[in-house]
MIFIMAR-341428 format. One record per residue (C-alpha): residue in one letter; residue number from 1; x, y, z. Coordinates in Angstrom, 2 decimals. Layout:
residues N
 rest  nr      xx      yy      zz
    A NUM       X       Y       Z
...
END
This chain:
residues 365
 rest  nr      xx      yy      zz
    M   1   -2.67   21.87  -12.28
    G   2   -5.51   20.68  -14.42
    L   3   -5.47   19.31  -18.05
    Q   4   -3.78   21.85  -20.43
    I   5   -4.24   22.76  -24.03
    G   6   -1.53   25.21  -25.36
    I   7   -2.15   27.87  -28.43
    V   8    0.60   27.11  -31.03
    G   9    1.17   29.02  -34.16
    L  10    4.10   31.28  -35.71
    P  11    3.87   34.52  -34.90
    N  12    1.08   37.08  -36.14
    A  13   -1.35   34.00  -36.14
    G  14   -3.68   35.67  -33.76
    K  15   -3.01   33.27  -30.81
    S  16   -3.33   35.98  -28.14
    T  17   -6.28   37.64  -29.80
    L  18   -7.94   34.09  -29.66
    F  19   -6.76   33.30  -26.07
    N  20   -7.68   37.04  -24.60
    A  21  -11.21   35.88  -26.41
    L  22  -11.86   32.44  -25.20
    T  23  -10.62   33.38  -21.40
    Q  24  -11.18   37.14  -21.30
    A  25   -7.32   37.35  -19.75
    G  26   -6.20   40.44  -21.46
    A  27   -2.87   39.03  -22.97
    A  28   -0.83   41.46  -24.69
    T  29   -1.02   41.56  -28.68
    A  30    0.87   43.56  -31.01
    P  31    1.71   43.10  -34.72
    Y  32    5.38   42.12  -34.09
    P  33    6.90   38.61  -33.06
    F  34    7.44   37.48  -29.41
    T  35    4.53   39.86  -27.77
    T  36    4.18   36.50  -25.50
    I  37    7.33   35.03  -24.06
    D  38    6.00   33.59  -20.99
    P  39    3.15   31.62  -21.26
    N  40   -0.33   33.18  -20.37
    I  41   -2.83   30.87  -18.80
    G  42   -6.21   31.26  -18.62
    V  43   -9.48   29.12  -18.13
    A  44  -12.68   29.19  -20.05
    P  45  -15.96   27.68  -18.93
    V  46  -17.53   25.49  -21.45
    P  47  -21.10   25.88  -23.03
    D  48  -23.44   22.72  -22.15
    P  49  -27.15   23.14  -22.55
    R  50  -27.62   20.68  -20.34
    L  51  -26.18   22.34  -17.39
    D  52  -28.58   25.19  -18.58
    E  53  -31.67   22.73  -18.24
    L  54  -30.43   21.65  -14.69
    V  55  -30.09   25.38  -13.77
    A  56  -33.49   26.13  -14.93
    L  57  -35.22   23.00  -13.05
    V  58  -33.35   23.16   -9.75
    K  59  -33.19   26.87   -9.42
    P  60  -30.05   27.05   -7.55
    E  61  -28.01   29.93   -5.59
    K  62  -24.96   29.22   -7.65
    V  63  -24.06   27.86  -11.16
    S  64  -20.32   26.46  -12.07
    P  65  -19.59   25.17  -15.36
    A  66  -17.05   22.83  -16.28
    T  67  -13.75   24.48  -17.88
    V  68  -10.93   24.15  -20.23
    E  69   -7.63   25.61  -19.00
    F  70   -5.55   27.13  -22.06
    V  71   -2.08   28.51  -22.15
    D  72   -1.12   30.81  -24.81
    I  73    2.62   29.54  -26.09
    A  74    4.76   32.41  -27.70
    G  75    5.04   32.02  -31.43
    L  76    7.26   29.53  -32.98
    V  77    9.79   30.65  -35.82
    K  78   11.39   28.46  -38.44
    G  79   14.47   27.16  -36.90
    A  80   12.75   26.67  -33.36
    S  81   14.21   23.22  -32.85
    H  82   17.78   24.72  -32.86
    G  83   17.27   27.56  -30.48
    E  84   16.18   30.12  -32.86
    G  85   13.82   32.59  -31.62
    L  86   13.90   31.41  -28.21
    G  87   12.73   28.41  -29.42
    N  88   13.78   25.69  -26.69
    Q  89   11.88   27.85  -24.38
    F  90    9.02   27.55  -25.94
    L  91    8.58   24.15  -27.33
    G  92    9.52   23.39  -23.35
    H  93    6.38   25.22  -23.11
    I  94    4.71   22.99  -25.80
    R  95    5.78   20.02  -24.02
    N  96    4.09   20.43  -20.96
    V  97    0.51   20.78  -22.18
    D  98   -1.54   17.47  -22.97
    A  99   -3.15   19.15  -26.49
    V 100   -2.52   21.47  -28.82
    L 101   -4.50   24.10  -30.57
    L 102   -2.48   24.74  -34.00
    V 103   -3.72   28.50  -34.90
    L 104   -3.15   29.42  -38.81
    R 105   -3.57   32.30  -40.55
    G 106   -5.84   33.01  -42.98
    F 107   -6.40   36.51  -42.83
    D 108   -4.89   39.46  -44.95
    D 109   -3.82   42.50  -42.81
    P 110   -1.16   45.08  -44.17
    D 111   -0.47   46.50  -41.19
    V 112    0.45   42.88  -39.36
    P 113    3.15   41.26  -41.56
    T 114    3.25   37.43  -42.46
    A 115    5.37   34.56  -41.33
    G 116    6.21   34.10  -44.48
    E 117    5.95   35.69  -48.18
    A 118    2.22   35.18  -48.20
    V 119   -0.40   34.16  -46.47
    D 120   -0.84   30.78  -46.54
    P 121   -2.28   28.62  -43.79
    L 122   -0.81   25.17  -45.09
    V 123    2.66   26.47  -45.81
    D 124    2.45   28.11  -42.00
    L 125    1.83   24.68  -41.15
    E 126    4.05   22.80  -42.45
    T 127    6.63   25.23  -40.63
    L 128    5.09   24.43  -37.49
    E 129    5.03   20.63  -38.12
    M 130    8.47   20.85  -39.46
    E 131    9.92   22.55  -36.00
    L 132    7.63   19.86  -33.99
    I 133    9.52   16.80  -35.84
    L 134   12.60   17.99  -35.44
    A 135   12.56   18.19  -31.81
    D 136   10.89   15.35  -31.49
    L 137   13.47   13.41  -33.87
    G 138   16.29   14.98  -31.11
    A 139   14.47   13.84  -28.14
    T 140   14.12    9.99  -29.90
    D 141   18.20   10.15  -30.51
    R 142   18.70   11.03  -27.09
    R 143   16.11    8.49  -25.88
    I 144   17.74    5.64  -28.23
    E 145   21.21    6.60  -26.57
    K 146   20.11    6.33  -23.17
    V 147   18.49    2.60  -23.81
    Q 148   21.48    1.56  -25.72
    S 149   23.35    2.43  -22.64
    Q 150   20.61    0.28  -20.25
    A 151   20.94   -2.52  -22.71
    K 152   24.36   -3.08  -22.52
    G 153   24.32   -5.48  -19.71
    R 154   20.72   -7.23  -20.48
    P 155   20.37   -6.28  -24.36
    R 156   17.38   -8.61  -24.53
    D 157   15.56   -6.84  -22.07
    F 158   15.44   -3.85  -24.30
    A 159   15.64   -5.09  -27.70
    E 160   11.69   -4.61  -28.27
    Q 161   11.86   -0.76  -27.01
    L 162   15.01   -0.72  -29.10
    A 163   13.47   -1.43  -31.99
    W 164   10.30    0.41  -31.69
    L 165   12.41    3.65  -31.11
    E 166   14.27    2.69  -34.65
    R 167   11.24    2.62  -36.35
    L 168    9.69    6.05  -34.84
    R 169   12.91    7.61  -35.46
    T 170   12.83    6.34  -39.12
    H 171    8.95    7.72  -39.25
    L 172   10.33   11.35  -38.16
    N 173   13.05   11.32  -40.16
    D 174   10.96   10.95  -43.25
    G 175    9.15   14.21  -42.42
    R 176    6.01   12.76  -41.08
    S 177    4.75   14.09  -37.42
    A 178    4.34   11.33  -34.41
    V 179    0.22   11.92  -34.56
    T 180    0.54    9.61  -37.62
    F 181    3.17    6.84  -36.27
    P 182    0.67    3.90  -36.83
    E 183    2.41    1.96  -33.48
    P 184    1.40    2.96  -30.23
    A 185    4.05    2.11  -27.11
    H 186    3.57   -1.16  -26.30
    H 187    4.43   -0.68  -22.74
    A 188    3.36    2.54  -20.81
    D 189    6.54    3.12  -19.08
    W 190    8.50    3.80  -22.75
    T 191    6.76    7.11  -23.04
    T 192    5.70    8.43  -19.51
    D 193    8.43   10.48  -19.52
    F 194    9.22   10.72  -23.15
    P 195    6.22   13.38  -24.61
    L 196    6.30   13.63  -28.53
    L 197    5.35   17.21  -29.30
    S 198    4.21   16.27  -32.84
    G 199    2.10   13.23  -31.30
    K 200   -0.12   15.29  -28.82
    P 201   -3.53   15.40  -29.76
    R 202   -4.45   18.33  -32.00
    L 203   -7.03   20.66  -32.95
    Y 204   -6.43   22.90  -36.33
    V 205   -7.85   26.50  -36.45
    V 206   -7.85   28.51  -39.42
    N 207   -7.98   32.25  -38.29
    V 208   -9.66   33.85  -41.08
    G 209  -10.61   37.46  -41.95
    E 210  -14.57   38.22  -41.40
    D 211  -15.65   38.22  -44.83
    S 212  -14.28   34.60  -45.02
    L 213  -16.75   33.38  -43.04
    P 214  -18.38   31.04  -42.39
    T 215  -16.49   28.66  -44.14
    G 216  -12.83   30.20  -44.76
    D 217  -12.90   28.75  -48.07
    P 218  -10.77   28.30  -50.46
    I 219   -8.26   29.01  -48.04
    A 220   -8.88   26.98  -45.31
    A 221   -9.96   23.89  -47.67
    P 222   -6.54   22.26  -47.82
    V 223   -6.02   22.79  -43.83
    R 224   -9.47   20.81  -43.36
    A 225   -8.45   18.08  -45.99
    K 226   -5.33   17.46  -44.16
    A 227   -7.12   17.55  -40.81
    Q 228   -9.49   14.85  -42.02
    A 229   -7.01   12.64  -43.34
    E 230   -5.12   12.22  -40.02
    G 231   -8.59   12.34  -37.77
    S 232   -8.14   15.77  -36.11
    P 233  -10.64   18.21  -35.88
    C 234  -10.31   21.58  -37.36
    L 235  -12.45   24.99  -36.99
    V 236  -12.50   28.19  -39.08
    L 237  -13.13   31.08  -37.08
    C 238  -12.05   35.13  -36.80
    A 239  -10.43   35.79  -33.75
    A 240  -10.87   39.48  -34.06
    C 241  -14.28   39.20  -34.78
    E 242  -14.88   37.15  -32.08
    A 243  -12.95   39.05  -29.39
    E 244  -14.87   42.05  -30.90
    L 245  -18.45   40.54  -30.52
    I 246  -18.16   39.10  -26.74
    S 247  -18.48   43.21  -25.67
    W 248  -21.73   43.39  -27.58
    P 249  -25.39   42.77  -26.20
    P 250  -26.20   39.37  -26.58
    D 251  -28.95   39.60  -28.73
    E 252  -26.98   42.31  -31.47
    A 253  -24.14   39.77  -31.41
    A 254  -26.34   36.99  -32.22
    E 255  -28.24   38.96  -34.98
    Y 256  -24.89   39.72  -36.27
    R 257  -23.29   36.26  -36.47
    R 258  -26.50   35.15  -38.47
    D 259  -25.81   37.74  -40.56
    L 260  -22.50   36.18  -40.85
    G 261  -24.00   32.63  -41.26
    L 262  -22.99   31.46  -37.83
    P 263  -25.10   29.76  -35.45
    E 264  -23.39   30.03  -32.55
    P 265  -20.40   31.74  -31.30
    G 266  -17.26   30.23  -32.85
    L 267  -15.42   30.20  -29.34
    H 268  -18.00   27.92  -28.23
    S 269  -17.61   25.36  -30.87
    L 270  -13.87   25.88  -30.26
    I 271  -14.11   25.61  -26.36
    R 272  -16.19   22.21  -26.85
    E 273  -13.99   20.56  -29.20
    S 274  -10.81   21.52  -27.11
    Y 275  -12.80   19.48  -24.21
    R 276  -13.41   16.61  -26.56
    L 277   -9.82   16.72  -27.65
    L 278   -8.55   16.17  -23.78
    N 279  -10.86   13.07  -24.02
    L 280  -13.14   14.52  -21.20
    I 281  -16.67   14.08  -20.18
    T 282  -19.14   15.67  -17.92
    F 283  -21.11   14.49  -14.74
    F 284  -23.25   17.03  -12.54
    T 285  -24.03   17.58   -9.38
    I 286  -26.95   19.69   -7.69
    A 287  -26.02   20.15   -4.25
    G 288  -29.48   19.83   -2.75
    G 289  -30.81   22.90   -4.89
    K 290  -27.52   25.34   -3.71
    E 291  -25.63   25.00   -6.42
    S 292  -25.60   22.93   -9.95
    R 293  -22.01   22.37  -11.17
    A 294  -20.53   20.44  -13.98
    W 295  -17.43   18.52  -13.50
    N 296  -14.70   17.06  -15.82
    L 297  -13.66   13.72  -15.80
    R 298  -11.48   11.97  -18.29
    R 299  -13.25    9.26  -20.29
    G 300  -13.16    5.67  -18.49
    Q 301  -12.33    7.09  -14.94
    T 302  -14.80    5.70  -12.11
    A 303  -17.58    7.09   -9.66
    Y 304  -14.75    6.56   -6.76
    E 305  -12.44    9.13   -9.30
    A 306  -15.21   11.46   -9.57
    A 307  -15.88   11.27   -5.80
    G 308  -12.56   12.57   -5.96
    K 309  -12.97   15.80   -8.13
    V 310  -15.71   16.96   -5.69
    H 311  -14.09   16.60   -2.55
    T 312  -11.07   14.24   -0.92
    D 313  -13.53   13.82    1.95
    I 314  -16.20   12.42   -0.01
    Q 315  -13.82    9.87   -2.02
    R 316  -12.32    8.59    1.33
    G 317  -15.87    7.84    3.15
    F 318  -17.28    6.99   -0.33
    I 319  -19.97    4.10   -0.09
    R 320  -22.55    4.50   -2.98
    A 321  -23.38    6.89   -5.78
    E 322  -26.76    7.64   -6.67
    V 323  -26.94    8.26  -10.57
    V 324  -29.20    9.49  -12.92
    P 325  -28.80   10.71  -16.68
    Q 326  -29.59   14.16  -16.90
    P 327  -32.25   13.59  -19.79
    A 328  -34.28   11.19  -17.58
    L 329  -34.08   13.75  -14.69
    I 330  -34.87   16.66  -16.66
    A 331  -37.98   14.72  -18.31
    A 332  -39.28   13.32  -14.85
    G 333  -39.18   16.86  -13.25
    G 334  -36.52   16.52  -10.49
    V 335  -34.93   14.00   -8.55
    A 336  -38.21   12.24   -6.85
    G 337  -39.79   11.93  -10.20
    A 338  -36.76   10.06  -11.80
    R 339  -36.57    7.82   -8.75
    S 340  -40.47    7.21   -8.59
    Q 341  -40.06    6.16  -12.57
    G 342  -36.88    3.53  -11.58
    H 343  -34.39    5.98  -13.39
    V 344  -32.16    6.59  -10.25
    R 345  -29.49    3.70   -9.74
    L 346  -26.93    2.90   -6.78
    E 347  -23.51    2.28   -8.10
    G 348  -20.18    1.25   -6.64
    K 349  -16.78    2.81   -6.56
    E 350  -16.03    0.88  -10.04
    Y 351  -18.91    2.33  -11.86
    E 352  -17.69    4.09  -15.05
    V 353  -19.11    7.49  -15.33
    Q 354  -20.90    8.02  -18.54
    D 355  -21.42   11.61  -19.94
    G 356  -24.30   13.46  -18.73
    D 357  -24.83   11.42  -15.14
    V 358  -26.09   13.30  -12.73
    I 359  -24.34   12.29   -9.40
    N 360  -25.29   12.35   -5.28
    F 361  -22.58   10.37   -3.79
    R 362  -23.41    8.69   -0.49
    F 363  -20.62    9.03    1.94
    N 364  -19.42    8.53    5.85
    V 365  -18.11   11.80    7.51
END
């Protein structure tokens, strides 16, 4: 299973509509809670003009973009951390994803009931946040009990970890999410099996009505300010509009978006931000002209790890990686031109792959 982003929100926020628009997976949608119980999983291609340029140059038989995997998680309700509305099950689904996309309702619709008294994305966010914090607080209490038990015979070995856990508990108990906790874990093994829901990388999406595009203000402004304060990305889009425009002829859809003040589909921005949220970069292979393909890789990973993404046999027999930056390859008109201009480098297993590298792997069969 690849890296996943969970789509999270209160009931009727537009999560499944957005999921369907992103993945065209056909998940059920309806104006009542718990339309989604078991999580739906879908894959969305990552729009990348660099791949488009490679395709125009190479003219391959097959084109394969990089992808992002989305999980449509059922709507949380107040009290989810105590089991309300199948809350324990839904929170467990959030625990399994690598990052969360928090969908907040910013549209009025008399046929779709609101989670609270009125449409207020900031209030909805506070409800979501509190449920995640309470779930983390319970998990932290259980972890403290476990570590205290382990520390009985060796108190010095666990003193630092217990002190860290106590500070984390105080932070959560003050109603602050783990994403704002100022201390990282001092040892990786403290958190390998301790995923904090409110500490996962997050992307805020304010789902507004079409008449509120492109900025969503004033209703989106408080969410945008909160996101900026904590260093999280925030996007405004109309999920219903995006879902509708997918079925339109591309030129008509583009013209309609221009009339709304949108330079591109909101889904494209959302997928790219989701990709960055997972700390992913893209490298390319062109496979002798047969296939141009974009691959995702965690930032900081090596050429050896990239080879394993392409094929285990390539990784096993890795000799060298021929690397050329995509802009240099395009400017030179192909691999031969890039080689003659000195842009093609030979790199070893430990080379840290850079975003936009075009790589040809040399390997023993």
